C-alpha positions in Angstrom: 0.0 0.0 0.0 1.2 3.5 -0.8 2.0 5.7 2.2 1.5 9.4 2.2 4.6 11.6 2.6 2.8 15.0 2.7 -0.7 16.5 2.5 -0.2 17.5 -1.2 1.8 14.7 -2.7 1.9 11.1 -1.7 4.8 8.8 -2.3 5.5 6.3 -5.1 5.6 2.6 -4.7 6.5 0.3 -7.5 4.1 -2.4 -8.6 5.5 -5.0 -10.9 3.0 -6.5 -13.5 5.0 -9.1 -15.3 5.1 -12.7 -16.5 8.1 -14.7 -15.3 11.0 -14.9 -17.8 9.0 -13.0 -20.4 11.1 -10.6 -22.5 10.2 -6.9 -22.5 9.2 -6.7 -26.2 6.3 -5.5 -28.2 3.6 -3.0 -27.0 1.3 -3.1 -24.0 -2.0 -1.6 -23.3 -2.6 0.1 -19.9 -6.3 0.6 -19.2 -7.3 2.7 -16.2 -10.9 2.2 -15.1 -12.5 4.9 -12.9 -15.5 4.6 -10.7 -18.3 7.1 -11.2 -17.3 8.9 -8.0 -13.8 9.6 -9.3 -14.4 9.7 -13.1 -15.2 13.4 -13.6 -13.0 14.9 -10.8 -9.8 13.0 -11.4 -7.1 14.0 -13.8 -5.1 10.9 -15.0 -1.7 11.3 -16.5 0.8 8.6 -17.6 4.5 9.3 -17.6 7.5 7.2 -18.7 10.2 6.5 -16.1 11.9 9.7 -17.4 8.6 11.7 -16.6 7.8 12.2 -20.3 4.0 12.5 -20.6 2.3 9.9 -22.8 -0.9 11.0 -24.6 -4.0 8.9 -24.0 -5.0 6.7 -26.9 -8.6 6.4 -26.1 -11.1 7.4 -23.4 -14.6 6.2 -22.9 -17.2 7.9 -20.6 -20.1 5.5 -20.9 -23.0 4.8 -18.5 -21.4 1.7 -17.1 -17.8 1.9 -18.2 -15.4 4.8 -17.7 -11.8 4.2 -18.6 -8.7 5.7 -20.2 -6.4 3.7 -22.5 -2.7 4.2 -23.0 -0.4 2.2 -25.3 3.4 2.0 -25.2 6.5 -0.2 -24.9 6.8 -2.5 -21.9 8.8 -1.0 -19.1 8.5 1.4 -16.2 5.7 4.0 -16.0 4.3 6.4 -13.5 0.5 7.0 -13.2 -0.4 10.3 -11.6 -3.9 10.9 -10.1 -4.9 14.5 -9.2 -8.1 15.2 -7.3 -8.9 18.7 -6.1 -5.3 19.7 -6.4 -3.9 16.7 -4.5 -1.7 14.2 -6.1 -0.6 10.6 -5.9 1.9 8.9 -8.1 2.1 5.1 -8.6 5.1 3.4 -10.3 4.3 0.5 -12.5 6.7 -2.0 -14.2 4.7 -3.7 -16.9 5.4 -6.3 -19.6 1.8 -7.1 -20.6 -1.6 -5.6 -20.9 -2.6 -4.1 -17.5 -5.9 -3.1 -15.9 -5.8 -0.5 -13.1 -8.7 0.7 -11.0 -9.5 4.1 -9.4 -12.2 3.5 -6.8 -14.5 0.5 -6.9 -15.1 -0.9 -10.3 -16.9 -4.0 -11.6 -13.9 -5.6 -13.2 -11.0 -7.5 -11.7 -8.0 -5.1 -11.7 -4.3 -5.9 -11.7 -3.6 -2.8 -9.7 -5.8 -0.7 -7.3 -4.4 2.8 -7.6 -4.0 4.7 -4.4 -6.1 7.9 -4.6 -5.1 11.2 -3.1 -6.1 11.8 0.5 -8.4 14.8 0.9 -8.8 17.2 3.8 -12.0 18.8 5.0 -13.3 20.4 8.1 -16.5 18.5 7.6 -16.4 14.8 8.7 -16.9 13.1 5.3 -16.8 9.4 4.5 -17.4 7.2 1.5 -15.3 6.2 -1.5 -13.1 9.3 -1.4 -10.2 9.0 1.1 -10.4 11.8 3.8 -7.4 11.8 6.0 -9.1 14.4 8.2 -12.2 12.3 9.0 -11.1 10.8 12.3 -13.7 8.5 13.9 -13.3 10.3 17.2 -14.6 13.5 15.4 -17.1 11.8 13.1 -19.0 9.9 15.7 -19.9 13.0 17.9 -20.6 15.1 14.8 -23.3 12.6 13.7 -24.7 12.0 17.2 -24.8 15.7 18.3 -26.2 17.1 15.1 -29.8 16.1 16.0 -29.5 16.8 19.7 -30.3 20.0 21.4 -27.6 21.9 23.3 -29.8 25.0 23.4 -33.6 25.6 23.3 -35.1 29.0 22.6 -38.6 28.6 21.2 -42.2 28.3 21.9 -44.5 25.6 20.5 -44.6 24.8 17.7 -40.9 24.0 17.4 -39.1 25.5 14.4 -38.8 23.2 11.4 -35.2 24.3 10.8 -32.1 24.7 12.8 -28.3 25.2 13.1 -25.5 22.8 13.8 -22.0 24.1 14.4 -19.0 21.7 14.8 -15.6 23.2 15.6 -12.6 21.0 15.9 -8.8 20.8 15.9 -7.1 19.0 13.0 -6.6 15.9 15.2 -6.4 14.9 18.8 -2.6 15.1 18.7 -2.7 18.8 17.7 -5.3 19.4 20.4 -3.0 18.0 23.1 0.0 20.1 21.9 -1.8 23.5 22.0 -1.4 25.1 25.4 -4.8 25.9 27.0 -6.4 24.5 23.9 -10.0 24.8 25.3 -9.7 28.5 25.8 -10.4 29.1 22.1 -14.0 28.0 22.5 -14.8 30.9 24.8 -13.8 33.4 22.1 -16.8 32.4 19.9 -20.3 33.7 20.2 -23.5 33.3 18.1 -25.2 36.6 17.2 -28.8 37.1 16.1 -29.8 39.1 13.0 -29.4 42.4 14.9 -25.8 41.5 15.8 -26.7 41.0 19.4 -25.2 38.1 21.4 -27.5 35.0 21.4 -25.0 32.5 22.8 -21.5 33.0 24.2 -19.6 29.8 23.8 -18.9 27.4 25.5 -22.4 28.1 27.1 -25.1 25.9 25.5 -22.5 23.8 23.7 -21.0 20.4 24.4 -17.7 18.6 24.2 -19.2 15.2 25.2 -21.4 13.1 22.9 -22.8 10.9 25.6 -21.8 7.8 23.8 -18.9 6.8 26.0 -16.5 7.9 28.7 -13.6 8.8 26.4 -12.0 12.2 27.0 -12.7 15.1 24.7 -10.2 15.0 21.8 -10.5 18.6 20.5 -14.1 19.4 19.4 -17.1 21.5 20.4 -20.6 21.3 19.1 -23.6 23.6 19.2 -27.0 22.2 18.0 -30.4 23.9 18.2 -33.7 24.4 16.5 -33.8 28.0 15.5 -36.1 30.3 13.6 -35.2 30.9 10.0 -33.2 34.0 9.1 -29.8 35.7 9.6 -27.2 34.8 12.3 -23.5 35.5 12.7 -20.7 33.4 14.3 -18.2 35.9 15.8 -14.7 35.1 16.9 -12.9 37.7 19.2 -9.5 36.1 19.6 -6.4 36.4 17.4 -7.5 37.2 13.8 -11.0 38.2 14.8 -13.8 37.6 12.3 -17.5 37.5 11.8 -19.1 34.9 9.6 -22.7 35.2 8.3 -24.9 32.1 8.6 -28.4 31.8 7.2 -31.1 29.3 8.3 -33.8 28.4 5.7 -37.3 27.3 6.5 -37.6 23.5 6.4 -33.8 23.1 6.2 -31.0 22.5 8.6 -27.8 24.5 8.3 -24.6 22.5 9.2 -21.5 24.5 9.8 -18.0 23.0 10.1 -14.7 24.7 10.7 -11.2 23.6 11.8 -9.3 25.5 14.5 -5.7 25.5 15.5 -4.2 28.3 17.6 -6.8 30.4 15.8 -9.7 29.5 13.5 -8.8 28.3 10.0 -11.4 30.2 8.1 -10.4 28.7 4.8 -11.7 25.3 6.1 -15.3 26.5 6.6 -17.9 24.2 5.0 -21.6 24.9 5.1 -24.3 22.4 4.1 -28.0 22.7 3.9 -29.6 19.4 4.9 -33.2 18.2 4.6 -32.8 16.0 7.6 -31.3 17.3 10.9 -28.9 14.5 11.4 -25.6 15.0 9.7 -24.8 12.3 7.0 -21.1 11.9 6.5 -21.8 9.5 3.5 -23.7 12.0 1.5 -21.9 11.9 -1.9 -23.1 15.4 -2.8 -20.9 17.0 -0.2 -17.8 16.3 -2.3 -19.2 18.2 -5.3 -19.7 21.3 -3.1 -15.9 21.3 -2.7 -15.5 20.9 -6.4 -17.7 23.9 -7.1 -15.9 26.0 -4.4 -12.5 25.2 -5.9 -13.7 26.0 -9.4 -15.1 29.4 -8.3 -11.9 30.2 -6.4 -9.7 29.3 -9.4 -11.9 31.2 -11.9 -12.7 27.9 -13.7 -16.4 28.2 -14.8 -16.5 25.1 -16.9 -19.0 22.4 -16.2 -18.5 18.8 -17.5 -21.7 16.7 -18.0 -21.2 14.7 -14.8 -20.9 17.8 -12.6 -23.8 19.5 -14.5 -25.9 16.4 -13.8 -25.0 16.4 -10.1 -26.0 20.1 -9.8 -29.3 19.7 -11.7 -30.6 16.8 -9.7 -28.6 17.3 -6.5 -30.1 20.7 -5.8 -33.3 19.1 -4.4 -31.3 17.3 -1.7 -28.4 19.8 -1.4 -29.5 23.4 -2.0 -25.9 24.6 -1.2 -24.7 22.6 -4.2 -27.5 24.0 -6.3 -26.6 27.6 -5.3 -22.8 27.1 -5.9 -23.5 25.4 -9.3 -25.7 28.4 -10.3 -23.0 30.9 -9.2 -20.4 28.9 -11.1 -22.4 28.8 -14.4 -23.7 32.4 -14.2 -20.2 33.7 -13.5 -19.0 32.3 -16.8 -19.8 33.0 -20.5 -21.4 29.7 -21.3 -25.0 30.0 -22.7 -26.0 26.6 -24.0 -27.4 25.6 -20.6 -29.2 28.9 -19.9 -32.7 27.3 -19.9 -31.6 24.7 -17.3 -30.0 27.3 -15.0 -33.0 29.6 -15.2 -35.1 26.7 -13.9 -32.5 26.0 -11.2 -32.4 29.6 -9.9 -36.2 29.8 -10.0 -36.6 26.5 -8.2 -34.1 27.3 -5.5 -36.2 30.3 -4.4 -39.7 29.2 -5.2 -39.7 25.4 -4.7 -36.7 24.3 -2.7 -35.8 27.2 -0.3 -39.3 28.6 0.1 -39.9 32.0 1.7 -36.3 32.9 1.1 -36.7 36.3 -0.5 -34.8 37.8 2.4 -31.8 35.4 1.9 -28.8 37.5 0.8 -27.4 34.6 -1.1 -30.5 34.1 -3.1 -30.9 37.8 -3.7 -27.3 38.1 -5.0 -28.0 35.1 -7.2 -30.9 37.0 -8.8 -28.5 39.9 -9.3 -26.1 37.6 -11.2 -29.1 36.2 -13.1 -29.9 39.6 -14.4 -26.3 40.1 -15.6 -26.4 36.7 -17.4 -30.1 36.4 -18.5 -31.1 40.1 -18.4 -33.9 39.2 -15.9 -34.4 38.2 -12.3 -36.2 35.0 -11.2 -38.8 35.8 -10.1 -39.4 39.3 -11.5 -40.5 40.9 -8.2 -37.1 40.6 -6.4 -36.7 43.6 -4.0 -34.3 46.4 -4.9 -32.3 45.8 -1.7 -31.8 43.0 0.7 -30.8 43.3 4.4 -28.2 41.1 5.9 -25.0 39.5 4.4 -24.6 36.4 2.3 -22.8 33.3 3.4 -21.0 32.8 0.2 -18.1 35.1 -0.7 -19.0 34.9 -4.4 -22.4 36.2 -3.5 -21.0 39.2 -1.7 -18.4 39.8 -4.4 -21.3 39.8 -6.9 -23.1 42.5 -5.0 -19.9 44.6 -4.4 -19.0 44.6 -8.0 -22.5 45.5 -9.2 -22.6 48.4 -6.7 -19.7 49.9 -8.6 -22.3 50.6 -11.4 -25.6 50.6 -9.5 -25.0 52.7 -6.4 -28.3 52.0 -4.6 -27.3 48.3 -4.1 -24.9 49.3 -1.3 -25.7 52.5 0.6 -23.2 54.6 2.3 -22.9 53.7 6.0 -24.8 50.4 5.9 -23.3 47.1 7.0 -22.4 46.1 3.4 -20.5 49.3 3.0 -18.5 48.4 6.1 -17.9 44.8 5.0 -16.7 45.9 1.6 -13.7 47.6 3.3 -13.2 44.8 5.9 -13.8 41.7 3.8 -11.1 39.0 4.1 -10.3 36.7 1.1 -8.9 33.5 2.7 -12.2 31.5 2.7 -14.7 30.6 0.0 -17.3 31.8 2.5 -17.9 35.4 3.4 -15.8 36.5 6.4 -14.9 40.0 7.6 -12.9 41.5 10.4 -15.1 42.0 13.5 -16.4 45.4 14.6 -17.0 46.4 18.2 -20.3 44.9 19.2 -22.2 48.1 19.6 -21.1 49.5 16.3 -21.9 46.2 14.4 -25.3 46.0 16.1 -26.1 49.6 15.1 -25.1 48.9 11.5 -27.3 45.8 11.3 -30.2 47.5 13.0 -30.1 50.3 10.5 -29.9 47.9 7.5 -32.6 45.6 8.7 -34.9 48.6 9.2 -34.2 50.0 5.7 -37.3 51.1 3.9 -36.8 49.8 0.3 -40.2 50.9 -0.8 -41.2 53.1 -3.7 -41.1 56.2 -1.5 -37.6 55.6 -0.1 -36.2 55.2 -3.6 -37.5 58.6 -4.7 -35.6 60.2 -1.8 -32.3 58.9 -3.3 -33.1 60.3 -6.7 -33.1 56.9 -8.3 -35.7 55.8 -10.9 -39.2 55.2 -9.6 -39.2 51.4 -9.3 -40.2 48.8 -6.8 -38.2 45.7 -7.9 -34.6 44.8 -8.7 -35.0 44.2 -12.4 -36.7 47.6 -13.0 -34.0 49.4 -11.0 -31.3 47.7 -13.0 -33.1 48.3 -16.3 -33.7 52.0 -15.6 -30.3 52.9 -14.2 -29.5 56.4 -15.3 -26.1 57.9 -14.3 -27.4 61.4 -14.7 -29.7 61.2 -11.8 -27.3 59.5 -9.3 -27.0 61.6 -6.1 -24.0 60.4 -4.1 -24.2 60.5 -0.3 -21.0 62.5 0.0 -19.6 66.0 -0.2 -18.3 67.3 -3.5 -14.6 66.3 -4.0 -12.0 69.0 -3.7 -10.6 70.7 -6.8 -7.8 68.9 -8.7 -5.2 71.4 -7.5 -6.1 70.7 -3.9 -6.0 66.9 -4.5 -2.5 67.1 -6.2 -1.1 68.8 -3.1 -2.7 66.4 -0.6 -2.1 63.0 -2.2 1.7 62.7 -1.6 1.2 63.6 2.1 -1.5 61.0 2.5 0.6 58.3 0.9 3.3 58.8 3.5 0.9 57.6 6.2 -0.5 54.4 4.7 -1.5 53.0 8.1 -4.1 55.6 8.5 -5.6 55.7 5.0 -6.5 52.1 4.9 -6.5 49.5 2.2 -9.2 51.2 0.0 -7.9 54.6 0.8 -4.6 53.7 -0.8 -6.3 52.3 -3.9 -8.4 55.4 -4.3 -5.3 57.7 -3.8 -3.3 55.7 -6.4 -6.1 56.0 -8.9 -6.1 59.8 -8.4 -2.3 60.0 -8.6 -2.6 58.5 -12.1 -5.5 60.7 -13.1 -6.7 63.5 -10.7 -9.7 64.2 -12.9 -11.3 60.9 -12.2 -14.9 61.1 -10.8 -16.0 59.0 -7.9 -18.1 56.9 -10.3 -15.1 56.3 -12.6 -12.9 55.3 -9.6 -15.6 52.9 -8.4 -15.9 51.2 -11.8 -12.1 51.0 -12.2 -11.6 49.4 -8.8 -14.8 47.4 -8.8 -15.9 49.0 -5.5 -19.3 50.3 -4.5 -19.8 54.0 -5.6 -20.9 54.9 -2.1 -17.9 53.3 -0.5 -15.5 55.2 -2.7 -17.5 58.4 -1.9 -17.2 57.7 1.8 -13.5 57.1 1.6 -13.0 60.3 -0.4 -15.0 62.3 2.1 -13.0 60.8 5.0 -9.7 61.6 3.4 -10.8 65.0 2.0 -9.9 64.1 -1.6 
């Protein structure tokens, strides 16, 4: 068996396929069968002993059989498998036709190829090999997901809820970190107003009740909660706030790995029809595939992934949302009809009563950019709260560079734009002081997005998102800022500001650099150039007096 040598690359081990005393002459065929699980997410490459790549001779992606054929001289070869960026190499010495298997196939194989070990904060199981899915984490994750560590409701009970599972990479690391359990007390769950609902470790557990074994580095929160917006806030080293949304009739399952501080890039969020966490759900893997594709700017969808998204959205709305964001972010059009149905069904059939969901609202914004329409057509012009997905917030932020009303100056989205952190596929931002954050959320949640309020901001008279986007008219935009200084004043001030970068902030530096290159730029032109909300740029200019 191959043994791993590092998380990213696992070691070679030679496997000899030969017949005794047979001379190494003629050609051989190497056929590599892949199970359905691996077929469309595994990149197979064959090399000679000198690491010269050999082109495949034939591939077949049938309903029952999925294989790749190679042909060459007998001798030494290396088969490389790559899954989600992780690699294993297997050395083969062959002198005859050879069948290799990736995963479980229905044929007898000469060689079972070792697949890359994957890592996830979620405790996943199944045909994929997850080196991070230790049994001492998986068992409590399953058992605690449908138990209550907190109750806060009147009858009838909510038909939805939240499960949060935080854990160290493994028990060894947990034992090495001094005062390892202190990290839990730096987390708190906030309600939609940004007010504390639970301060961990209150109303959480580190014991699954299934045995007397000591805690090995995990903490669980599980509760039935009303649908809507919540936030997980961390106040220790590298403080962050993470938006979490609960949908009616669905259970939000949140996983994250911690070390000496939270590893925000490890966050995984599932939407489950049943409350109990299912580590064997095959659709969880495709959520990772979509997240990786979005992060890498790869918007291609092969038929297998397309099929998983189209049918899997009914059981895994998170997969459906990610698949829709993936497709709509690209330039492909041949599956437009399918994705119009997917977006419509997500809001109207799967995640019912979700018009206040920021992720769904931003998906409609992206739908407009791709289809020139929202689904449905009565989507509100603004949506309070913050999306869970970073791609959703990025969609809103970029659009607000052209449509100013989407992010108003001084609301919570304006703040998050300047404090967003980009080390996670989910939306995280540096934490504000509690009172300030609560005030921002209170203001945003009380926003009047009615016809009358839109008139006050001098935007076209509309009452839904599509009409606002259709009727955008730059000439009537009224920015919530003072008029910028004259060019001569700006030219004198910019060099002085650049000497004190710690005070001007990240966006302040970007705005100043744009004005250094062209002092005549308007706020709208800077916003479009930097892909930042117009009102955020206006606020920064006002603050810096430029």
